KETI-19172 format. One record per residue (C-alpha): residue in one letter; x, y negated, z; residue number from 1. Coordinates in nm, 4 decimals, m for minus. Layout:
KETI-19172
@aa A | x X | y Y | z Z | i NUM
...
END
This chain:
KETI-19172
@aa M | x 7.2624 | y 7.1673 | z 0.0799 | i 1
@aa R | x 7.2073 | y 6.9498 | z 0.4556 | i 2
@aa I | x 6.9753 | y 6.6787 | z 0.4693 | i 3
@aa S | x 7.0039 | y 6.4601 | z 0.7916 | i 4
@aa T | x 6.7412 | y 6.3666 | z 0.9790 | i 5
@aa S | x 6.8516 | y 5.9921 | z 0.8937 | i 6
@aa Q | x 6.8588 | y 6.0784 | z 0.5311 | i 7
@aa F | x 6.5184 | y 6.2246 | z 0.5734 | i 8
@aa Y | x 6.3249 | y 5.9681 | z 0.7594 | i 9
@aa N | x 6.5141 | y 5.6720 | z 0.4644 | i 10
@aa Q | x 6.3694 | y 5.8370 | z 0.2148 | i 11
@aa N | x 6.0060 | y 5.8849 | z 0.3171 | i 12
@aa I | x 6.0299 | y 5.5046 | z 0.4002 | i 13
@aa Q | x 6.1254 | y 5.4512 | z 0.1255 | i 14
@aa T | x 5.8651 | y 5.6573 | z m0.0991 | i 15
@aa M | x 5.6212 | y 5.5039 | z 0.1138 | i 16
@aa D | x 5.7290 | y 5.1168 | z 0.0893 | i 17
@aa N | x 5.7166 | y 5.1569 | z m0.3146 | i 18
@aa Q | x 5.3692 | y 5.3294 | z m0.3288 | i 19
@aa Q | x 5.2802 | y 5.0072 | z m0.0754 | i 20
@aa S | x 5.4540 | y 4.7427 | z m0.2845 | i 21
@aa Q | x 5.2633 | y 4.9058 | z m0.5943 | i 22
@aa L | x 4.9580 | y 4.8807 | z m0.4015 | i 23
@aa A | x 5.0098 | y 4.5074 | z m0.3471 | i 24
@aa T | x 5.0241 | y 4.5129 | z m0.7014 | i 25
@aa Y | x 4.7177 | y 4.6811 | z m0.8547 | i 26
@aa Y | x 4.5121 | y 4.4851 | z m0.5284 | i 27
@aa Q | x 4.6322 | y 4.1234 | z m0.6982 | i 28
@aa Q | x 4.5957 | y 4.2478 | z m1.0203 | i 29
@aa L | x 4.2334 | y 4.3287 | z m0.9298 | i 30
@aa S | x 4.1421 | y 4.0060 | z m0.7481 | i 31
@aa S | x 4.3056 | y 3.8073 | z m1.0426 | i 32
@aa G | x 4.1773 | y 3.9545 | z m1.3223 | i 33
@aa T | x 4.5724 | y 3.9293 | z m1.4671 | i 34
@aa A | x 4.7644 | y 4.1981 | z m1.5283 | i 35
@aa L | x 5.0948 | y 3.9940 | z m1.6017 | i 36
@aa T | x 5.1922 | y 3.8689 | z m1.2466 | i 37
@aa T | x 5.5524 | y 3.7964 | z m1.3550 | i 38
@aa P | x 5.7279 | y 3.9017 | z m1.6553 | i 39
@aa A | x 5.8879 | y 4.1611 | z m1.5355 | i 40
@aa D | x 5.5643 | y 4.3457 | z m1.5884 | i 41
@aa N | x 5.5823 | y 4.3629 | z m1.9107 | i 42
@aa P | x 5.8125 | y 4.0848 | z m2.0363 | i 43
@aa L | x 5.7755 | y 4.2054 | z m2.4177 | i 44
@aa A | x 5.3475 | y 4.1682 | z m2.3147 | i 45
@aa A | x 5.4559 | y 3.8135 | z m2.1210 | i 46
@aa A | x 5.6733 | y 3.6634 | z m2.4035 | i 47
@aa Q | x 5.3917 | y 3.7112 | z m2.6787 | i 48
@aa A | x 5.1606 | y 3.6029 | z m2.3914 | i 49
@aa V | x 5.3501 | y 3.2600 | z m2.4098 | i 50
@aa Q | x 5.3278 | y 3.2348 | z m2.7774 | i 51
@aa L | x 4.9584 | y 3.3129 | z m2.7814 | i 52
@aa T | x 4.9324 | y 3.0437 | z m2.4937 | i 53
@aa M | x 5.0787 | y 2.7840 | z m2.7346 | i 54
@aa V | x 4.9132 | y 2.8780 | z m2.9870 | i 55
@aa S | x 4.5763 | y 2.8240 | z m2.7920 | i 56
@aa A | x 4.6508 | y 2.5157 | z m2.6641 | i 57
@aa T | x 4.7218 | y 2.3619 | z m3.0238 | i 58
@aa Y | x 4.3919 | y 2.4833 | z m3.1374 | i 59
@aa T | x 4.2655 | y 2.2710 | z m2.8098 | i 60
@aa Q | x 4.3983 | y 1.9422 | z m2.9484 | i 61
@aa Y | x 4.3276 | y 2.0304 | z m3.2742 | i 62
@aa T | x 3.9399 | y 2.0630 | z m3.1590 | i 63
@aa T | x 3.9795 | y 1.7107 | z m2.9555 | i 64
@aa N | x 4.1379 | y 1.5775 | z m3.2846 | i 65
@aa Q | x 3.8568 | y 1.7319 | z m3.5522 | i 66
@aa N | x 3.5812 | y 1.5376 | z m3.2936 | i 67
@aa S | x 3.7510 | y 1.2401 | z m3.2297 | i 68
@aa A | x 3.7922 | y 1.1561 | z m3.6197 | i 69
@aa L | x 3.4324 | y 1.3253 | z m3.6827 | i 70
@aa T | x 3.2636 | y 1.0929 | z m3.4417 | i 71
@aa S | x 3.4874 | y 0.7568 | z m3.5964 | i 72
@aa L | x 3.3863 | y 0.8713 | z m3.9235 | i 73
@aa Q | x 3.0184 | y 0.9064 | z m3.8430 | i 74
@aa L | x 3.0034 | y 0.5541 | z m3.7305 | i 75
@aa E | x 3.1673 | y 0.4863 | z m4.0086 | i 76
@aa D | x 2.8799 | y 0.6044 | z m4.2094 | i 77
@aa K | x 2.6172 | y 0.5081 | z m4.0661 | i 78
@aa T | x 2.7144 | y 0.1404 | z m4.0719 | i 79
@aa L | x 2.7763 | y 0.1985 | z m4.5155 | i 80
@aa S | x 2.4446 | y 0.3031 | z m4.5023 | i 81
@aa S | x 2.2843 | y m0.0170 | z m4.2965 | i 82
@aa V | x 2.5836 | y m0.2444 | z m4.5349 | i 83
@aa T | x 2.3944 | y m0.0254 | z m4.8734 | i 84
@aa D | x 2.0929 | y m0.1472 | z m4.7668 | i 85
@aa T | x 2.1602 | y m0.5200 | z m4.6636 | i 86
@aa L | x 2.3256 | y m0.5671 | z m5.0008 | i 87
@aa Q | x 1.9669 | y m0.3876 | z m5.2094 | i 88
@aa S | x 1.7282 | y m0.6255 | z m4.9939 | i 89
@aa I | x 1.9828 | y m0.9181 | z m5.1423 | i 90
@aa N | x 2.0263 | y m0.8005 | z m5.4547 | i 91
@aa S | x 1.5907 | y m0.7849 | z m5.5198 | i 92
@aa E | x 1.5747 | y m1.1866 | z m5.3342 | i 93
@aa I | x 1.8007 | y m1.2767 | z m5.6256 | i 94
@aa V | x 1.5926 | y m1.0633 | z m5.8752 | i 95
@aa R | x 1.2996 | y m1.2720 | z m5.6963 | i 96
@aa A | x 1.4882 | y m1.6020 | z m5.7114 | i 97
@aa G | x 1.5042 | y m1.5461 | z m6.1139 | i 98
@aa D | x 1.1428 | y m1.6626 | z m6.1738 | i 99
@aa G | x 1.1384 | y m1.8835 | z m6.3733 | i 100
@aa S | x 0.7424 | y m1.9423 | z m6.1738 | i 101
@aa L | x 0.9508 | y m2.0547 | z m5.8553 | i 102
@aa N | x 1.0487 | y m2.4289 | z m5.7395 | i 103
@aa D | x 1.3671 | y m2.5241 | z m5.5769 | i 104
@aa S | x 1.1662 | y m2.5264 | z m5.2108 | i 105
@aa D | x 1.0900 | y m2.1610 | z m5.3092 | i 106
@aa R | x 1.4128 | y m2.1247 | z m5.4272 | i 107
@aa A | x 1.5371 | y m2.2549 | z m5.1176 | i 108
@aa S | x 1.3516 | y m2.0633 | z m4.9012 | i 109
@aa I | x 1.5124 | y m1.7577 | z m5.0926 | i 110
@aa A | x 1.8299 | y m1.8939 | z m5.0138 | i 111
@aa K | x 1.7705 | y m1.9001 | z m4.6719 | i 112
@aa A | x 1.6368 | y m1.5158 | z m4.6627 | i 113
@aa I | x 1.9571 | y m1.4162 | z m4.8002 | i 114
@aa Q | x 2.1863 | y m1.5909 | z m4.5556 | i 115
@aa G | x 1.9974 | y m1.3872 | z m4.2837 | i 116
@aa Y | x 2.0928 | y m1.0747 | z m4.4662 | i 117
@aa R | x 2.4551 | y m1.2397 | z m4.5076 | i 118
@aa D | x 2.4953 | y m1.2883 | z m4.1417 | i 119
@aa Q | x 2.3751 | y m0.9447 | z m4.0816 | i 120
@aa L | x 2.5931 | y m0.8388 | z m4.3807 | i 121
@aa L | x 2.9076 | y m1.0033 | z m4.1145 | i 122
@aa T | x 2.8344 | y m0.8203 | z m3.8065 | i 123
@aa L | x 2.8100 | y m0.4925 | z m3.9679 | i 124
@aa A | x 3.1697 | y m0.6288 | z m4.1387 | i 125
@aa N | x 3.2698 | y m0.6062 | z m3.7754 | i 126
@aa T | x 3.1428 | y m0.3371 | z m3.6570 | i 127
@aa S | x 3.3199 | y m0.1409 | z m3.2918 | i 128
@aa D | x 3.2952 | y 0.1323 | z m3.1667 | i 129
@aa G | x 3.1940 | y 0.2126 | z m2.7727 | i 130
@aa A | x 3.5717 | y 0.1904 | z m2.7294 | i 131
@aa G | x 3.6415 | y m0.1841 | z m2.8538 | i 132
@aa N | x 3.7967 | y m0.0593 | z m3.1821 | i 133
@aa Y | x 3.6479 | y m0.2187 | z m3.5093 | i 134
@aa V | x 3.5845 | y 0.0517 | z m3.7423 | i 135
@aa F | x 3.7005 | y m0.1609 | z m4.0892 | i 136
@aa S | x 4.0540 | y m0.3652 | z m3.8796 | i 137
@aa G | x 4.3418 | y m0.0978 | z m4.0684 | i 138
@aa F | x 4.5966 | y m0.0921 | z m3.7708 | i 139
@aa Q | x 4.4849 | y m0.3604 | z m3.6192 | i 140
@aa A | x 4.2177 | y m0.1518 | z m3.4148 | i 141
@aa T | x 4.1209 | y m0.4224 | z m3.1657 | i 142
@aa T | x 4.1428 | y m0.7409 | z m3.4107 | i 143
@aa Q | x 3.7842 | y m0.8765 | z m3.5286 | i 144
@aa P | x 3.8813 | y m0.8227 | z m3.9209 | i 145
@aa F | x 3.6301 | y m1.0824 | z m4.0281 | i 146
@aa T | x 3.5647 | y m1.4591 | z m3.9797 | i 147
@aa N | x 3.3387 | y m1.7628 | z m4.2108 | i 148
@aa A | x 3.5675 | y m1.9252 | z m4.3639 | i 149
@aa T | x 3.5960 | y m2.2619 | z m4.4878 | i 150
@aa G | x 3.3979 | y m2.3283 | z m4.7935 | i 151
@aa G | x 3.2499 | y m2.0133 | z m4.8394 | i 152
@aa G | x 3.3777 | y m1.6661 | z m4.8321 | i 153
@aa V | x 3.5762 | y m1.4941 | z m4.5546 | i 154
@aa N | x 3.9085 | y m1.4632 | z m4.4236 | i 155
@aa Y | x 3.9891 | y m1.0905 | z m4.3109 | i 156
@aa H | x 4.2207 | y m1.0373 | z m4.0238 | i 157
@aa G | x 4.2531 | y m0.6884 | z m4.0169 | i 158
@aa D | x 4.5136 | y m0.4568 | z m4.2792 | i 159
@aa D | x 4.5256 | y m0.1694 | z m4.5332 | i 160
@aa G | x 4.6148 | y 0.0434 | z m4.2970 | i 161
@aa I | x 4.4690 | y 0.3761 | z m4.2617 | i 162
@aa R | x 4.4458 | y 0.5524 | z m3.8870 | i 163
@aa E | x 4.4835 | y 0.9470 | z m3.9791 | i 164
@aa A | x 4.4089 | y 1.2775 | z m3.7270 | i 165
@aa Q | x 4.6170 | y 1.5462 | z m3.7453 | i 166
@aa V | x 4.3363 | y 1.8368 | z m3.7415 | i 167
@aa A | x 4.4781 | y 2.1618 | z m3.8396 | i 168
@aa D | x 4.8936 | y 2.2645 | z m3.9054 | i 169
@aa T | x 4.9384 | y 2.1169 | z m4.2347 | i 170
@aa R | x 4.6305 | y 1.9034 | z m4.3000 | i 171
@aa Q | x 4.5288 | y 1.4732 | z m4.1787 | i 172
@aa V | x 4.2273 | y 1.3163 | z m4.2068 | i 173
@aa A | x 4.1800 | y 0.9863 | z m4.2507 | i 174
@aa T | x 3.9866 | y 0.8508 | z m3.9947 | i 175
@aa N | x 3.8272 | y 0.4815 | z m4.0944 | i 176
@aa D | x 3.8624 | y 0.2607 | z m4.4500 | i 177
@aa S | x 3.9730 | y m0.0968 | z m4.4096 | i 178
@aa G | x 3.7713 | y m0.4264 | z m4.4376 | i 179
@aa S | x 3.9346 | y m0.5130 | z m4.7432 | i 180
@aa T | x 3.8866 | y m0.1730 | z m4.9101 | i 181
@aa V | x 3.5090 | y m0.2398 | z m4.8306 | i 182
@aa F | x 3.4296 | y m0.5356 | z m4.8685 | i 183
@aa L | x 3.7089 | y m0.7266 | z m5.0699 | i 184
@aa S | x 3.7672 | y m0.5113 | z m5.3184 | i 185
@aa V | x 3.6043 | y m0.3131 | z m5.6032 | i 186
@aa P | x 3.6635 | y m0.0427 | z m5.8411 | i 187
@aa S | x 3.8155 | y m0.0471 | z m6.2174 | i 188
@aa V | x 3.6012 | y 0.2240 | z m6.2973 | i 189
@aa G | x 3.1940 | y 0.2915 | z m6.2760 | i 190
@aa T | x 3.1729 | y m0.1084 | z m6.2404 | i 191
@aa T | x 3.1058 | y m0.3651 | z m6.5491 | i 192
@aa P | x 3.2845 | y m0.7056 | z m6.6560 | i 193
@aa V | x 3.1311 | y m1.0413 | z m6.4963 | i 194
@aa S | x 2.9561 | y m1.2660 | z m6.6987 | i 195
@aa A | x 2.9735 | y m1.6740 | z m6.6163 | i 196
@aa G | x 2.8912 | y m2.0431 | z m6.7056 | i 197
@aa N | x 3.1307 | y m2.3168 | z m6.6181 | i 198
@aa A | x 2.9461 | y m2.5795 | z m6.3684 | i 199
@aa A | x 3.0782 | y m2.8191 | z m6.5329 | i 200
@aa N | x 2.8591 | y m2.6880 | z m6.8650 | i 201
@aa T | x 2.5836 | y m2.9786 | z m7.0268 | i 202
@aa G | x 2.4178 | y m2.7509 | z m7.2095 | i 203
@aa S | x 2.1326 | y m2.4905 | z m7.1892 | i 204
@aa G | x 2.3173 | y m2.1840 | z m7.2716 | i 205
@aa T | x 2.3129 | y m1.8917 | z m7.0386 | i 206
@aa I | x 2.5535 | y m1.5901 | z m7.0809 | i 207
@aa G | x 2.4155 | y m1.2317 | z m7.0149 | i 208
@aa R | x 2.5746 | y m0.9596 | z m6.8556 | i 209
@aa A | x 2.8366 | y m0.7988 | z m7.1256 | i 210
@aa S | x 2.7771 | y m0.4559 | z m7.2596 | i 211
@aa I | x 3.0855 | y m0.2116 | z m7.3686 | i 212
@aa T | x 3.0189 | y m0.0971 | z m7.6977 | i 213
@aa N | x 3.3080 | y 0.1256 | z m7.7039 | i 214
@aa P | x 3.4966 | y 0.2640 | z m7.3857 | i 215
@aa A | x 3.8206 | y 0.3585 | z m7.5744 | i 216
@aa I | x 3.9555 | y 0.0023 | z m7.6530 | i 217
@aa A | x 4.2388 | y m0.0962 | z m7.3895 | i 218
@aa T | x 4.1161 | y m0.4764 | z m7.3777 | i 219
@aa N | x 3.7764 | y m0.4059 | z m7.2170 | i 220
@aa G | x 3.9281 | y m0.4767 | z m6.9452 | i 221
@aa D | x 4.0880 | y m0.8316 | z m7.0512 | i 222
@aa S | x 3.9372 | y m1.1474 | z m6.9172 | i 223
@aa Y | x 3.8052 | y m1.3341 | z m7.1781 | i 224
@aa T | x 3.6918 | y m1.7194 | z m7.2150 | i 225
@aa I | x 3.4192 | y m1.8494 | z m7.4689 | i 226
@aa A | x 3.4497 | y m2.2202 | z m7.5707 | i 227
@aa F | x 3.1751 | y m2.4388 | z m7.8074 | i 228
@aa G | x 3.2998 | y m2.7130 | z m8.0468 | i 229
@aa G | x 3.1521 | y m2.8045 | z m8.3412 | i 230
@aa T | x 2.8732 | y m3.0322 | z m8.3250 | i 231
@aa A | x 2.4972 | y m3.0250 | z m8.1126 | i 232
@aa A | x 2.3179 | y m2.9014 | z m8.4040 | i 233
@aa A | x 2.6058 | y m2.7279 | z m8.5653 | i 234
@aa P | x 2.7661 | y m2.5334 | z m8.2527 | i 235
@aa T | x 3.0928 | y m2.3228 | z m8.3132 | i 236
@aa Y | x 3.2356 | y m2.0921 | z m8.0750 | i 237
@aa T | x 3.5862 | y m1.9327 | z m7.9584 | i 238
@aa V | x 3.7082 | y m1.6651 | z m7.7959 | i 239
@aa T | x 4.0363 | y m1.6348 | z m7.6499 | i 240
@aa D | x 4.1740 | y m1.3105 | z m7.5000 | i 241
@aa N | x 4.3928 | y m1.4771 | z m7.1861 | i 242
@aa T | x 4.4869 | y m1.1300 | z m7.0358 | i 243
@aa L | x 4.7140 | y m1.0991 | z m7.3753 | i 244
@aa V | x 5.0449 | y m1.2428 | z m7.3816 | i 245
@aa P | x 5.0661 | y m1.5000 | z m7.4977 | i 246
@aa P | x 4.6951 | y m1.5705 | z m7.5113 | i 247
@aa T | x 4.4875 | y m1.5152 | z m7.8519 | i 248
@aa T | x 4.1890 | y m1.7020 | z m7.9524 | i 249
@aa T | x 3.9753 | y m1.6171 | z m8.2300 | i 250
@aa A | x 3.8923 | y m1.8931 | z m8.5466 | i 251
@aa A | x 3.5595 | y m2.0824 | z m8.4959 | i 252
@aa T | x 3.2559 | y m1.8896 | z m8.5722 | i 253
@aa A | x 2.9663 | y m2.0374 | z m8.6097 | i 254
@aa F | x 2.6858 | y m1.9929 | z m8.3279 | i 255
@aa S | x 2.3346 | y m1.8386 | z m8.3244 | i 256
@aa P | x 2.1719 | y m1.7326 | z m7.9838 | i 257
@aa S | x 2.0450 | y m1.3968 | z m8.1691 | i 258
@aa T | x 2.4400 | y m1.2733 | z m8.2522 | i 259
@aa P | x 2.6264 | y m1.1067 | z m7.9852 | i 260
@aa I | x 2.9595 | y m1.2225 | z m7.9222 | i 261
@aa Q | x 3.2127 | y m0.9795 | z m7.9538 | i 262
@aa L | x 3.5020 | y m0.9662 | z m7.7167 | i 263
@aa G | x 3.7828 | y m0.7650 | z m7.8544 | i 264
@aa A | x 3.6890 | y m0.4245 | z m8.0068 | i 265
@aa G | x 3.5116 | y m0.3330 | z m7.7610 | i 266
@aa M | x 3.2349 | y m0.5080 | z m7.5760 | i 267
@aa Q | x 3.0090 | y m0.7770 | z m7.6682 | i 268
@aa V | x 2.7995 | y m1.0819 | z m7.4986 | i 269
@aa S | x 2.5076 | y m1.2217 | z m7.5742 | i 270
@aa I | x 2.4709 | y m1.6119 | z m7.4979 | i 271
@aa A | x 2.0903 | y m1.7954 | z m7.5316 | i 272
@aa G | x 1.9516 | y m2.1281 | z m7.5237 | i 273
@aa A | x 2.1527 | y m2.4454 | z m7.6866 | i 274
@aa P | x 2.5390 | y m2.4664 | z m7.5166 | i 275
@aa N | x 2.6843 | y m2.8454 | z m7.6014 | i 276
@aa P | x 3.0307 | y m2.8223 | z m7.7544 | i 277
@aa G | x 3.2628 | y m2.8244 | z m7.4412 | i 278
@aa D | x 3.0880 | y m2.5572 | z m7.2741 | i 279
@aa T | x 3.2396 | y m2.2993 | z m7.1705 | i 280
@aa F | x 3.1769 | y m1.9177 | z m7.0771 | i 281
@aa S | x 3.3590 | y m1.6205 | z m6.9378 | i 282
@aa V | x 3.3318 | y m1.2433 | z m6.9549 | i 283
@aa T | x 3.6069 | y m1.0759 | z m6.5980 | i 284
@aa P | x 3.7274 | y m0.7646 | z m6.5064 | i 285
@aa S | x 3.5156 | y m0.6306 | z m6.2030 | i 286
@aa T | x 3.8634 | y m0.6415 | z m6.0393 | i 287
@aa A | x 3.9432 | y m0.9940 | z m6.1024 | i 288
@aa P | x 3.9675 | y m1.1541 | z m5.7442 | i 289
@aa Q | x 3.6427 | y m1.4206 | z m5.7867 | i 290
@aa N | x 3.4533 | y m1.1069 | z m5.8508 | i 291
@aa S | x 3.5979 | y m0.9228 | z m5.5642 | i 292
@aa S | x 3.4976 | y m1.0221 | z m5.2492 | i 293
@aa V | x 3.1307 | y m0.9547 | z m5.1349 | i 294
@aa F | x 3.1163 | y m1.2196 | z m4.9420 | i 295
@aa A | x 3.2140 | y m1.5089 | z m5.1730 | i 296
@aa T | x 2.9317 | y m1.3888 | z m5.4783 | i 297
@aa I | x 2.6701 | y m1.4091 | z m5.1457 | i 298
@aa D | x 2.8048 | y m1.7576 | z m5.0931 | i 299
@aa S | x 2.8039 | y m1.8761 | z m5.4355 | i 300
@aa V | x 2.4504 | y m1.7210 | z m5.5247 | i 301
@aa I | x 2.2785 | y m1.8753 | z m5.2094 | i 302
@aa A | x 2.4696 | y m2.2846 | z m5.3007 | i 303
@aa A | x 2.3308 | y m2.2405 | z m5.6421 | i 304
@aa L | x 1.9506 | y m2.1922 | z m5.4720 | i 305
@aa Q | x 2.0225 | y m2.4817 | z m5.2913 | i 306
@aa T | x 2.1163 | y m2.7052 | z m5.5374 | i 307
@aa P | x 1.7991 | y m2.7843 | z m5.7339 | i 308
@aa A | x 1.7298 | y m2.7735 | z m6.0764 | i 309
@aa S | x 1.3691 | y m2.8200 | z m6.1265 | i 310
@aa N | x 1.3121 | y m3.0520 | z m6.4457 | i 311
@aa N | x 1.6656 | y m3.0072 | z m6.5571 | i 312
@aa P | x 1.7554 | y m2.7416 | z m6.8594 | i 313
@aa A | x 2.1545 | y m2.8094 | z m6.7555 | i 314
@aa A | x 2.1065 | y m2.7512 | z m6.3695 | i 315
@aa T | x 1.8493 | y m2.4792 | z m6.5012 | i 316
@aa A | x 2.0751 | y m2.2881 | z m6.7250 | i 317
@aa S | x 2.3711 | y m2.3010 | z m6.4440 | i 318
@aa L | x 2.1328 | y m2.1681 | z m6.1797 | i 319
@aa A | x 1.9989 | y m1.9198 | z m6.4445 | i 320
@aa N | x 2.4132 | y m1.8329 | z m6.5067 | i 321
@aa S | x 2.4911 | y m1.8348 | z m6.1402 | i 322
@aa L | x 2.1851 | y m1.5956 | z m6.0769 | i 323
@aa T | x 2.3374 | y m1.3249 | z m6.3924 | i 324
@aa T | x 2.6973 | y m1.3895 | z m6.2237 | i 325
@aa G | x 2.5912 | y m1.2607 | z m5.8400 | i 326
@aa L | x 2.4138 | y m0.9715 | z m6.0149 | i 327
@aa S | x 2.6750 | y m0.8162 | z m6.1653 | i 328
@aa A | x 2.9364 | y m0.8675 | z m5.9113 | i 329
@aa L | x 2.7495 | y m0.7758 | z m5.6489 | i 330
@aa Q | x 2.6154 | y m0.4615 | z m5.7873 | i 331
@aa N | x 2.9617 | y m0.3943 | z m5.8434 | i 332
@aa S | x 3.0407 | y m0.3748 | z m5.5110 | i 333
@aa L | x 2.7433 | y m0.2106 | z m5.4241 | i 334
@aa T | x 2.9114 | y 0.0725 | z m5.6407 | i 335
@aa N | x 3.2113 | y m0.0205 | z m5.3825 | i 336
@aa V | x 3.0581 | y 0.0913 | z m5.1067 | i 337
@aa T | x 2.9104 | y 0.3854 | z m5.2135 | i 338
@aa V | x 3.2230 | y 0.5087 | z m5.3156 | i 339
@aa V | x 3.3577 | y 0.4643 | z m4.9776 | i 340
@aa Q | x 3.0856 | y 0.6050 | z m4.8694 | i 341
@aa A | x 3.1217 | y 0.9164 | z m5.0698 | i 342
@aa S | x 3.4733 | y 0.9939 | z m4.9626 | i 343
@aa V | x 3.3455 | y 0.9462 | z m4.6212 | i 344
@aa G | x 3.0478 | y 1.2212 | z m4.6057 | i 345
@aa G | x 3.3811 | y 1.4348 | z m4.7659 | i 346
@aa R | x 3.5785 | y 1.3319 | z m4.4928 | i 347
@aa E | x 3.2721 | y 1.5049 | z m4.2879 | i 348
@aa Q | x 3.2210 | y 1.7975 | z m4.4505 | i 349
@aa E | x 3.5671 | y 1.8594 | z m4.4615 | i 350
@aa L | x 3.5997 | y 1.8094 | z m4.0934 | i 351
@aa Q | x 3.2619 | y 2.0125 | z m3.9963 | i 352
@aa A | x 3.4307 | y 2.3108 | z m4.1834 | i 353
@aa L | x 3.7730 | y 2.3021 | z m4.0045 | i 354
@aa Q | x 3.5424 | y 2.2735 | z m3.6965 | i 355
@aa T | x 3.4289 | y 2.6063 | z m3.7385 | i 356
@aa T | x 3.7249 | y 2.7244 | z m3.8687 | i 357
@aa T | x 3.9326 | y 2.6767 | z m3.5791 | i 358
@aa Q | x 3.6332 | y 2.7438 | z m3.3215 | i 359
@aa T | x 3.7032 | y 3.0971 | z m3.4688 | i 360
@aa N | x 4.0599 | y 3.1309 | z m3.5058 | i 361
@aa S | x 4.0624 | y 2.9402 | z m3.0909 | i 362
@aa L | x 3.8466 | y 3.2190 | z m3.0021 | i 363
@aa Q | x 4.0435 | y 3.5147 | z m3.1368 | i 364
@aa T | x 4.3859 | y 3.4074 | z m2.9802 | i 365
@aa Q | x 4.1624 | y 3.4018 | z m2.6776 | i 366
@aa S | x 4.0806 | y 3.7582 | z m2.7128 | i 367
@aa N | x 4.3837 | y 3.8681 | z m2.8212 | i 368
@aa L | x 4.5597 | y 3.6707 | z m2.5272 | i 369
@aa A | x 4.2965 | y 3.8425 | z m2.3033 | i 370
@aa D | x 4.3399 | y 4.1899 | z m2.4338 | i 371
@aa L | x 4.7534 | y 4.1249 | z m2.3864 | i 372
@aa T | x 4.7285 | y 3.9706 | z m1.9924 | i 373
@aa G | x 4.3692 | y 4.0923 | z m1.8640 | i 374
@aa V | x 4.3398 | y 4.3656 | z m1.6590 | i 375
@aa D | x 4.1365 | y 4.7073 | z m1.7504 | i 376
@aa M | x 3.9407 | y 4.6820 | z m1.4268 | i 377
@aa V | x 3.8428 | y 5.0804 | z m1.4619 | i 378
@aa S | x 4.1933 | y 5.2106 | z m1.4693 | i 379
@aa A | x 4.3262 | y 4.9893 | z m1.2518 | i 380
@aa I | x 4.0815 | y 5.0249 | z m0.9806 | i 381
@aa S | x 4.1504 | y 5.4380 | z m0.9937 | i 382
@aa N | x 4.5311 | y 5.3322 | z m0.9845 | i 383
@aa F | x 4.4846 | y 5.1682 | z m0.6696 | i 384
@aa E | x 4.2401 | y 5.4366 | z m0.5132 | i 385
@aa L | x 4.5519 | y 5.7222 | z m0.6315 | i 386
@aa T | x 4.7673 | y 5.4972 | z m0.4869 | i 387
@aa Q | x 4.6178 | y 5.4218 | z m0.1388 | i 388
@aa N | x 4.5083 | y 5.8175 | z m0.0959 | i 389
@aa A | x 4.9201 | y 5.9136 | z m0.1951 | i 390
@aa L | x 5.0431 | y 5.6729 | z 0.0635 | i 391
@aa Q | x 4.7781 | y 5.7312 | z 0.3327 | i 392
@aa A | x 4.8600 | y 6.1027 | z 0.2857 | i 393
@aa A | x 5.2440 | y 6.0458 | z 0.2858 | i 394
@aa Q | x 5.1888 | y 5.8258 | z 0.6202 | i 395
@aa Q | x 4.9859 | y 6.1631 | z 0.7897 | i 396
@aa T | x 5.2891 | y 6.4133 | z 0.7024 | i 397
@aa F | x 5.5419 | y 6.1742 | z 0.8137 | i 398
@aa V | x 5.3776 | y 6.1854 | z 1.1343 | i 399
@aa K | x 5.3385 | y 6.5245 | z 1.1474 | i 400
@aa I | x 5.6750 | y 6.5066 | z 1.0313 | i 401
@aa Q | x 5.7976 | y 6.3551 | z 1.2722 | i 402
@aa G | x 5.6230 | y 6.5245 | z 1.5640 | i 403
@aa M | x 5.8617 | y 6.8314 | z 1.4168 | i 404
@aa S | x 6.1486 | y 6.8699 | z 1.6622 | i 405
@aa L | x 6.3491 | y 7.1636 | z 1.8738 | i 406
@aa F | x 6.3184 | y 6.9692 | z 2.2233 | i 407
@aa Q | x 5.9557 | y 6.9888 | z 2.1887 | i 408
@aa Y | x 6.0270 | y 7.3725 | z 2.2301 | i 409
@aa I | x 6.3419 | y 7.4155 | z 2.4811 | i 410
@aa G | x 6.1843 | y 7.4737 | z 2.8271 | i 411
@aa S | x 5.8172 | y 7.5189 | z 2.6700 | i 412
END
């Protein structure tokens, strides 16, 4: 088989071009540290690299979401701790106000102290983060949730929306609790009914806290009214269950301060002093609207402490009833804040666990991606040197072969 000179030259030039191209590829891999410069280098590995890159980006976004959610929950947790401290301070002041040795001036001073705590509580309820988003406003993040209402209590301008963050493939975590949930409601479990006396009572009767004698009775959650009749010398009372349809009222029973009054089959309450005919008292569920707002509860206590009661048995009894009502309702609100804070703490723990898992998975994905696309420097350098030596040898050989011609020997 004869090989022409042009074929020989073309073949050698093509070989050197291929070696030079391979040398350039090795050089690019060494300089970039990446083995896959184009999908053509390894189509299967390139497809796997694309998938791993997408997974890595997803983990990065989850990490961002987890950090943001944890920051929001930590701010809420810190705020709820301050709310708890404030409510406990108010509770202590109400207990102190029940000291029978205090006069109207002393109670007015306590009312001012409670008012200060109440203002502090409103500030906490309007807590916002550094970006101007309010913690307890629901979806209305830029709207101040609470303002004082005329006549006591507050107006809520937020909503019940719960902001959620996607923190894992199949997990969303609530990053807030609405202001209505924290400050305007109480749970039905773990709280107690609220006793109250009618502000229009003229006698010296005072009602205590209701006690549950049989938790299994369904009517423990009903609303009751105790109405006094008979005469001042021989008072009687009836108990009406206002929740039943129609309401049911017991027969008139002779009143004795030493005998608890039965409310249904599973609850009782004691009334001391001397109620007058026409006086009424009530025992309502902790979840009733009049018992749910912590601000309305505090305002009622402040108003009672600011009302003169010295040397007036009816006014003194009314004050005692207001303090009993306030203590019960405030304790229920405090229980609610504790429940919400426990939920926040649980979400914080979950996010911290997810952060660890996500970080581990992210590092593993990045390691897999590096193994897939990274360059084995030892092997790459060896291949580079080998190809470079082969190219140099080919070039030197080609130069010598070019000099092999019969014309060099003709005439010599």
